[in-house]
N, C-alpha and C positions, 0 to 999 in steps of 0.2 A: 534232506534225510532223516531216518525218524532213528530219535533215541530209542533204544528199548527201555522199560520199567527199570530194569536190575539193574544198566547203567548211568541212568536216573540217578539210582539209590547212590550207587558206590561214588558219582559225581558230588550229592550232598554230602557223603560221608566226609570226601575229601575235603568239601569248604568248610565247614562242620568242626573237622580236626585243625585247620586252620587259623581259622577264625579264635576256637578254645585256647590254640597257642599260643597266637597273640595276646591274646586276653588276659592269659595268665604272666606271660612273657611283662607284660607290659605293666601289671600290677606289680613285678617284682621290681621290675626299674621306678617305682612308684617309691618302694619301700629306699630306694638307692637314693633316691632322692632326701628322703625327708632326714637320714640320719649322716649327710654330706654340707660341709661346711665349707666355700670356694672361697678363693684369693680371685679377684681381677683388677690388673692395673691398666687405666688407660693413658696413651702418653699426650703428651701437647698437640705432638704431629710425628709424621713418619718421616723427618729429617732423620740422621744417622746421630747429632749430639741427642735429638729430644728423646731417641730409642734406648740412648747410652744414658738418661738422666734415670726412664724407665726403671731399667735394670737394677742401676743405686738404688732409686729408692726401692723396690723392691729386698734388697740385700737388706737397707737397714732398718723394713717394715719388720723380715725375719726375723733378723737379731734381734730386735723389739718384740717380736710374740715370741718367743722360743719358750720364754716360761710361762705364755699365758693360757694352755687350754690345761697346763699341769692337776690333774684328778681327776678331771672331766669324763664323763662316759657314756656322754649324748652328746645331738648335735644342737638342741636346745636348747643345754649350759655353755656349751661355746659359744653360741650363738649371743647371748644374753651377756657373758663375757665380753666378746666383741662389742657387744653394744655401751657395757661399761667402761672400756678403756676407749675409743673412738677419740676422746680426746688427746690421750695419751699419744695414740698413733698419729693422728694428725701431725701434734706438735716436731712428732722423731721425721715424718715425710717434710715435713716443711724445714725444718732443720738440715737435712740435706740434701735439698736444693737449696737453698742457701746457700750452701757450702760451696756447691759445685757454681756457684756465681750465676744463680738464677732467679727472677721474680716471679715467677707461676706461683700463680697461689691452687692450693689444693685441697681439697674435700674427698674425707670416707664414710661412708654410709653402708650399713648393713641393711640390705634389701634381697625381694625377689626379682632374679633375674636368667633369661631362658641362657641355654648354652643348646648349641649342636653333641652333639657327640664327638668326645674328646679321649683322648690316649694321652694319659701323664706316665711317663716312663711304662711300666708293666700294667698300669692299670686303665679301663677304658669305661670311659661315665657318660650312659645314655643320654638324648638328650632332651630338653624339658627345662622347666623352672627348679632351681636352687637357691638356700638360701645362699649369700655371697658378704662376704667385704671387699667394695669397690670403691676403690680409691681414682680418682678423679684429676690430672696434673693439666693445670692449664685450662686452656680448650677441650681437651681428650677428647681430641680429634686422629688420633694417630693409632696404629695399629696395637691390639691387648696383648697383656701376660696371663695367666693365671695358672694357678696350681688348686692342692687339696689342705685346707688349714685345717681342718676334721675332717675324718682323724689325722695327724698335722704328718702328712705324707713331704712336706714341704719344709719341716722345721727340722734345724738340724736335730743329727743323731735319730731319725725319725727311721722307723724299718715299715714300710710300704705294706707289705700282706701280711705281718704280724700287725697292723695295726688295721688296715681294714678289715681284717676277717674278725676283729675283734668286738666290730660295731655291725656287721653283718650278718646274717642266717645266710646258711653253707649254703641254696639257690642264690641268692645273691653273689655270695662271693665268688663265684665259681663264674657268674655274669661278666664281671669286672676283671677276673683277671685269667681268662682264657676267653676273652675277645673273639679270636676268629673264626669259633664255633658258634656266635650267634650272629655272625655279618647279617645273615639276612632280616632277622630280628631288627638287629637295629635297624636298620636300616628303614623296615616297618615304622618305629615307635619314633625315626625321626622322623619321616614324612607324617606324621599322623601328630605330633607334636609341636612342629610345622606350620601345620596348619591351622591347629587351634590357635599359635600365639600370634598369627597373621590376622584371625577373626576377633579376635579381644582386641588387638589394636584396634581395631575396627569402631569400637565400642567405648 
């Protein structure tokens, strides 16, 4: 079948539009990642007891960090505050673990971690690498729990949409609060970021 010149031009134009749209969406997703600090807690195992302990440690850390990010306006400031508070947070987590009758060690670090596209209440965050406060309990072989520390969406009295809107440009805020409209773009970004993360892991 011979494709006419005008049909080729239309096809090329369509492909170019899709590529440019994806590039623009991906760039906005990059802005989202740069403005968000996440909390990532790994349980010792998938046993019911260890999963319950994970949630108890979560509650203790959220209580401990309730005032940790007061007055900060950027993710970089929040991440630095978290780094400066690792000893305090680790002591609180260890105290909670012992109070619950366990002797698991716990480690806390602030580092870049890869996340799939995830939804937290009414906010959807695109796949990719985010700065995160990672909490590893014991063997850290169980299911994880995550939330957003900055803007403080999972801290007491935080207002999700108001807080996320304070740190993102309007286009980026629209993406995270109106996910169904961007379902295909989220899929494309996740596929790209997953492939990039896989290749990175090979080297």
